[in-house]
matplotlib code that plots the C-alpha trace (Angstrom):
import matplotlib.pyplot as plt

x = [183.6, 180.9, 181.5, 178.8, 175.9, 173.5, 170.5, 171.4, 172.4, 169.3, 167.3, 169.0, 168.8, 165.0, 164.7, 166.4, 164.3, 161.1, 162.3, 161.3, 164.9, 165.6, 167.8, 170.2, 171.5, 173.2, 175.9, 177.1, 179.1, 182.9, 185.6, 186.4, 183.7, 183.1, 180.6, 182.4, 183.0, 179.1, 178.3, 180.6, 178.8, 175.5, 176.6, 177.7, 174.2, 172.7, 174.9, 175.4, 174.5, 174.3, 171.3, 173.2, 174.0, 176.3, 178.2, 181.8, 182.9, 180.9, 182.5, 180.5, 181.2, 185.0, 185.0, 183.2, 185.7, 188.5, 186.7, 186.6, 183.0, 181.8, 178.5, 180.0, 182.2, 183.6, 184.7, 187.7, 188.7, 192.3, 194.0, 191.0, 188.6, 186.3, 186.4, 183.3, 185.5, 185.3, 181.5, 180.9, 183.3, 180.6, 177.6, 178.8, 179.4, 175.9, 174.3, 175.1, 173.0, 174.2, 176.3, 175.8, 174.2, 170.5, 171.6, 174.4, 176.0, 177.9, 179.9, 181.1, 183.3, 183.8, 181.1, 181.6, 184.7, 182.8, 183.3, 180.4, 180.4, 180.5, 177.6, 175.5, 176.5, 175.5, 172.3, 170.4, 171.3, 170.4, 167.4, 166.6, 169.1, 168.6, 167.1, 168.0, 170.6, 171.6, 173.9, 175.7, 177.4, 179.6, 180.3, 181.7, 180.5, 177.0, 176.7, 179.1, 176.7, 174.2, 170.7, 169.5, 171.5, 170.6, 167.1, 167.2, 168.9, 167.8, 169.8, 171.4, 173.4, 176.3, 177.7, 180.7, 180.8, 181.1, 184.7, 183.0, 181.9, 185.3, 187.3, 184.7, 185.5, 189.2, 188.5, 186.4, 189.4, 191.6, 193.3, 193.8, 191.6, 194.4, 195.4, 191.8, 191.2, 194.8, 193.9, 190.2, 191.9, 192.9, 190.1, 188.1, 185.3, 185.8, 186.8, 188.7, 191.3, 191.6, 192.1, 194.8, 196.6, 196.5, 197.6, 200.2, 202.7, 204.7, 201.6, 202.2, 205.5, 205.0, 201.8, 204.2, 206.6, 204.2, 202.9, 206.2, 206.9, 204.2, 206.0, 208.9, 206.5, 204.3, 207.8, 209.6, 209.8, 208.0, 211.3, 211.2, 207.5, 207.8, 210.9, 208.9, 205.9, 208.5, 209.8, 206.5, 205.5, 208.8, 208.9, 204.9, 203.9, 200.0, 198.2, 195.0, 196.6, 198.8, 196.0, 194.1, 196.9, 196.8, 193.0, 193.1, 195.8, 194.2, 190.4, 192.2, 193.7, 190.2, 188.3, 190.9, 191.0, 187.3, 187.7, 190.0, 192.7, 195.1, 198.1, 198.2, 198.9, 196.4, 192.8, 189.6, 189.2, 192.4, 192.1, 188.5, 190.2, 193.0, 190.3, 188.0, 191.1, 192.3, 188.7, 188.6, 192.0, 190.7, 188.0, 190.2, 192.5, 189.6, 187.9, 190.7, 194.3, 195.4, 199.1, 200.4, 203.0, 200.6, 198.0, 200.5, 201.9, 198.5, 198.0, 201.6, 201.2, 198.3, 199.8]
y = [328.6, 331.5, 332.4, 334.2, 336.1, 332.7, 335.4, 336.8, 333.4, 331.7, 334.6, 334.4, 330.6, 330.6, 333.4, 331.2, 328.3, 330.2, 331.6, 335.2, 336.4, 340.2, 340.8, 342.9, 343.2, 345.1, 343.8, 346.6, 346.6, 346.8, 345.4, 341.8, 340.9, 337.9, 340.0, 338.8, 335.3, 335.0, 336.7, 333.7, 331.1, 332.3, 332.2, 328.4, 327.7, 329.0, 327.1, 324.1, 320.9, 318.6, 318.1, 319.4, 323.1, 324.4, 320.9, 322.6, 319.7, 319.9, 321.7, 324.9, 325.2, 324.6, 327.1, 329.8, 329.4, 329.6, 332.6, 331.3, 330.1, 331.7, 332.6, 334.0, 337.6, 339.5, 343.2, 344.3, 347.9, 348.7, 351.7, 352.4, 352.9, 350.8, 352.3, 352.8, 350.0, 347.6, 348.3, 348.1, 345.0, 343.4, 344.5, 342.4, 339.5, 339.6, 339.9, 336.2, 333.7, 331.5, 328.7, 326.0, 327.6, 328.8, 332.7, 334.9, 336.4, 339.6, 340.6, 344.0, 344.2, 347.8, 349.1, 352.5, 352.9, 353.1, 356.3, 358.6, 357.6, 353.8, 354.1, 356.0, 353.2, 350.4, 352.1, 350.8, 347.1, 347.7, 348.7, 346.1, 343.0, 340.6, 337.0, 335.5, 337.6, 338.5, 341.3, 341.7, 345.1, 345.0, 348.0, 349.3, 353.1, 352.4, 356.4, 356.8, 355.1, 357.4, 357.3, 356.1, 353.0, 352.6, 352.8, 349.8, 347.4, 345.3, 346.0, 343.3, 344.3, 342.7, 343.1, 342.5, 338.6, 337.6, 336.6, 333.0, 332.4, 333.3, 331.1, 328.2, 328.5, 327.9, 324.9, 323.2, 323.5, 321.7, 324.5, 324.3, 326.5, 328.8, 329.4, 330.2, 332.5, 334.1, 334.7, 336.0, 338.2, 340.3, 340.3, 343.6, 340.9, 340.5, 337.1, 338.0, 339.7, 336.8, 334.3, 336.7, 336.7, 333.0, 332.5, 335.0, 334.8, 337.8, 339.7, 338.9, 340.0, 343.3, 343.9, 343.4, 345.8, 348.5, 348.3, 348.5, 351.5, 353.2, 353.4, 355.5, 357.4, 358.9, 360.2, 361.6, 365.1, 365.9, 365.4, 361.9, 361.5, 363.1, 360.9, 357.8, 359.0, 359.4, 356.1, 354.0, 355.9, 355.0, 351.4, 351.2, 350.1, 348.8, 351.9, 350.4, 347.3, 349.8, 351.7, 348.8, 347.4, 350.8, 350.6, 347.5, 348.5, 351.9, 350.5, 348.0, 350.8, 352.6, 349.3, 348.9, 352.3, 352.1, 349.2, 350.7, 348.1, 350.2, 352.2, 353.8, 358.1, 358.4, 360.0, 358.4, 361.6, 361.5, 358.1, 358.5, 361.3, 359.1, 355.9, 358.9, 360.0, 356.4, 355.9, 358.8, 358.2, 354.8, 356.0, 358.6, 355.7, 353.7, 356.1, 358.5, 358.6, 360.4, 361.0, 358.1, 360.3, 363.1, 360.5, 359.2, 362.5, 363.6, 360.9, 360.8, 364.4, 363.5, 360.5]
z = [134.9, 136.1, 139.8, 141.4, 139.7, 139.9, 139.6, 136.3, 135.1, 135.9, 134.3, 131.1, 130.7, 131.6, 129.2, 126.7, 127.5, 127.4, 124.1, 125.5, 124.9, 124.4, 121.0, 122.8, 126.4, 128.6, 131.2, 133.7, 136.6, 137.7, 135.9, 136.2, 138.0, 134.9, 133.1, 129.5, 131.1, 131.4, 128.0, 126.5, 128.6, 127.6, 124.0, 124.6, 126.3, 122.9, 120.6, 122.4, 120.6, 123.9, 125.9, 129.2, 128.1, 128.1, 127.9, 127.1, 125.0, 121.5, 118.6, 119.3, 122.8, 122.0, 119.1, 121.1, 124.0, 121.6, 119.6, 116.2, 115.8, 112.5, 114.8, 117.6, 117.4, 120.0, 119.7, 121.7, 122.1, 120.5, 122.1, 124.4, 121.6, 119.6, 116.1, 113.4, 111.3, 113.9, 114.1, 110.3, 110.4, 113.0, 110.9, 108.0, 109.7, 111.4, 108.1, 107.3, 108.1, 111.2, 110.0, 112.8, 115.7, 116.0, 116.7, 115.5, 118.5, 119.1, 122.5, 122.5, 125.4, 127.2, 124.8, 126.4, 124.3, 120.9, 119.7, 119.2, 115.2, 115.9, 118.5, 116.0, 113.4, 115.9, 116.3, 113.3, 114.0, 117.5, 116.5, 113.4, 114.3, 110.8, 111.7, 115.1, 116.4, 120.3, 120.9, 124.3, 125.5, 128.3, 130.2, 133.6, 132.5, 130.8, 131.5, 128.6, 125.9, 123.7, 125.6, 122.3, 122.9, 126.5, 125.4, 123.0, 125.5, 128.3, 131.5, 133.7, 136.4, 138.1, 141.6, 143.7, 144.4, 148.2, 149.1, 150.1, 146.6, 145.5, 147.9, 146.9, 143.4, 144.1, 146.4, 143.9, 141.6, 144.2, 145.8, 149.6, 151.8, 153.2, 149.5, 148.7, 151.3, 150.5, 146.6, 147.3, 149.9, 147.1, 145.2, 145.8, 145.7, 141.7, 140.8, 137.7, 140.1, 142.2, 139.4, 137.8, 141.0, 141.2, 137.6, 137.7, 140.4, 139.5, 140.4, 143.7, 144.0, 142.4, 144.8, 147.4, 146.1, 145.6, 149.0, 150.5, 148.2, 149.9, 153.0, 151.8, 149.5, 152.7, 154.4, 151.3, 149.7, 146.6, 144.7, 145.4, 144.6, 141.3, 140.3, 141.5, 139.3, 136.3, 137.1, 137.0, 133.7, 131.9, 132.9, 131.4, 134.1, 134.1, 135.6, 136.4, 138.2, 140.4, 141.1, 142.2, 144.3, 146.1, 146.4, 148.2, 150.4, 151.7, 151.8, 154.2, 156.3, 156.4, 157.6, 160.1, 161.1, 161.3, 163.7, 165.7, 164.7, 162.9, 163.9, 160.8, 160.8, 158.3, 159.7, 158.5, 156.2, 154.5, 153.9, 152.4, 150.2, 148.9, 148.0, 146.2, 144.2, 143.3, 142.3, 140.1, 138.2, 137.7, 136.0, 133.6, 133.0, 131.9, 129.7, 128.4, 127.2, 130.4, 130.9, 133.4, 134.7, 135.7, 137.0, 139.3, 140.3, 141.1, 143.5, 145.1, 145.8, 148.2, 150.0]

ax = plt.figure().add_subplot(projection="3d")
ax.plot(x, y, z, "-o")
ax.set_aspect("equal")
plt.show()
């Protein structure tokens, strides 16, 4: 189910209905906004065998959802890279005629993680796709793609989703309003984040611990902070989830401070600096193989 992004969805549906569909699209925006979900829904819409599309019940819709449809290819990064071998495999699959759908559809998730060689290999297919082919690139950092790729795709920007829309999604699933408000409060206006918290109760416990740890860290010496960073890296914790948790916390402090409701000892300028640092580290974690211990040390020194 798509949460938010009504304008983007209506534009894509209308383009398909008018048969004025571009052969290549770039979905860009923050992580966990629902870009991949919408791309999969679009693949269902174009392949659906029912009158009301996408029905979610026909063979094509179900096979695409499961990732086993012969005319649908989803390319995911491995070890923070999309290698040239993956793109060559994709090109081979796209060279065959559609089996049971009208289109061959390929979705490349986190397309900015394609190596330079992979991007260059992909260019020929992007310029001259065979037959009825739709290529969808998804990226949080489109600026990392080659200009030659960016010039050959139609760009569709995705924006944060209002908390009320995320709350309404939960309510439509039969969740109480209080719980809907509770889970949407963790979302940072990203539906995927809220849904992950709802589906995994352990995430909530981990978040509570991380936030309680911040009080100890802020009053501790550098020795304690370095040991804490070492422990997190040895536990092989998900760096991005930790950074997201702390980003939510410090954004909340910043907003409360602006409203005059916070008793936090952090100044507005200090909070702004911490938030900027977390965002910078999140970018490095997403796009490079930065040492996790070093990333945590950089941040903890600043707290």
